[in-house]
N, C-alpha and C positions, 0 to 999 in steps of 0.2 A: 866559286871565285876565289883568288887569292890575288895577296898586294906583293910586290915587290919591291921593294927600296934601294936610293941610290945615292950617291953623295956627289957634289960637280962641286967647280970649281968655280964656275963661269953661265952665269946663264944663259949666255948665244948659243953655249953648246947644250941646255935645255932646250928652248928652241927649236934648233936641228933635232934635236932626239925626236921631240913632239913631233911636230912636223912628219917626219919618219913615220912614226906610230900612227896618224891617221891617216896616210896616206895609204898605211896598210894597213885599214880600216878600226884601227882604235880609236874609238870615237872621244872626244873632248869631256866628256863627263870620268871619263876613266881615269884620266893623265891630272896631278898637282903637284905645284909646286910649295915646300913651304919653305920661306928663308924668314929672318928678321928682316930684313930692306926688301919691306911690300911696298916701295915704293918702284923697286925698279925689278920685279915680277911683272906692278903692272906695266910699265913702261913696254917690256919685251913679248906685253902681249899673252900670256903663260897664264893659266889657270889656276889663282893662288887655292891658299885653302882659305875660307872665307874665319871672319877677326873669333866671331864664336865658334868655329871648330878647333879653332888653337887651345882653346878654354876645357877644362873639364867639365863643364854646364849641364850638360845633358848625363854623365854617367853621376856626378853629384846628386842629382838632381831625382833620379831611380833610388840612392842609398839613401836619401832623407826619405822617402817616401816610406820605402823597404822601416824606414827607424818611425817614421808618423804611424804606421797601421801598426807599429809593435806596443808605442806611447798609446794611441786608443783602443788596442784592447783590454792592454793593462786599466785604462780607465775604467771602463767600460768593468773587465773583471773584479774590481774592487770596488767599481759599486753597487756588483751586482752580489759579491760575498758578504759584503757588508750590512744589506738590504736598506739602505737607507735611499731603495728607489721607490719601495713600499711605501714612506711618507711623502715623497715630493714630486715620485714618478721620474720617466725617466725621460723628458725631452730636454731637460739641461745637461744630463750628463751625455745625451747623443750627441748636443754641439758641442759639449766637452769636448770630447773624443773628435767630432769635425774639426776642428778648432785646431790641436795638436796634431793632425796629420796635416792638416794645411801651413801651419807654421812649421814644419818639420819638414814637408816639401821646397816650401820657401830656404828655410835658411840653407840647407843641401846648396840648392840650387847660387846661391850668395858666394858658399865657399866656395865652389866648383868657377864664379866666374875668376876665382884669387889663384886659379892651380893650374898650371900647364896640363896639357891634355895628356893622362898615365901614357899611351900609346906617341905619344913626339919627345917622353922624359929621355931618353935613351940618345936621343940628335942631339942633346942643349950644348954639351962641349961643340960640335961642328958648328951650330948655329949661331954660337957667340962668336969663334970662330971669320965669319966669314963668310961660313959655306952653305950652300942650297942644298935642300932633301927632294928627289923627281919619287912621289910613288904610283907606280903604275896597278892595277885595279886589272888582272889579266881573266879570261878564262880558260877552262883548260889548252881548249884548244888553237890560241893563241898563246901557247909556251913557244913554239919552236918559234916563231916569228918575233915575239920581244927579244929570245937571246940573238938572233938572228940581228936586228938593230940594235941592240947594246954591241954585241962585239964589233959593228961600225966605230963607237968611241969609248977607246981602254982608258980615256983620263974618268971614266963614270966609273965608282968605285963602288962595289957593291955592297947594300948593309941591311942585308937581311929579310926576310917576305913575315907577312903577319896578314891579317885578318881583313880580307876586302868588303866593300860596301857592299850589301847583298846588290845582282844581277837586277832586281827586277827593283831597286831603286834606279840603279843605273839606268835604267831602261824608261822610266816615270821621265829624269833629264834628260835624258834623249828626246823623248816623245813634244816634249813642253817649249824642249830649242827647237826644235823640226817647226810646234805651232806657232812660236812668237815668230821665227821668219815668214814664214806664213801668211801673217797677218799684214795686211796694210799701210 
């Protein structure tokens, strides 16, 4: 899958684009709108980007976990090389390594809460000037259909492409939505 980004000044236009895309077979889970005006996006019933996904929490937590693994490895390596575990045992040092791993992972997540998502950094100027970002995750077979729909909206500004949400995640979201709708 491939993600296509478009910039628009009008949320109503994005409503029209979303409707046309859904009529052509693109699912709701494939279409998102990123905006600094969350209330307006919600009022237009657009599929907004979740607040936690606007921040770099996941990526920063992963980086923190990698740093934690290195820290834990250094703790265990230094204990092994010093020979101190022969007198006191390994249990306190294994516990210290686990604490180092957990702390670094936690700190990475806390840092990520404060930083905008790395993928959305390039849109900072557009967002602060009141524009909205439409992004659509498209399968290769849907590329021509997307181009056809976008051609009907010359006001949309192409803002590039990127990596998309994996197809299996989008399919799972679609199945979950269908399951919830089928509930009494």
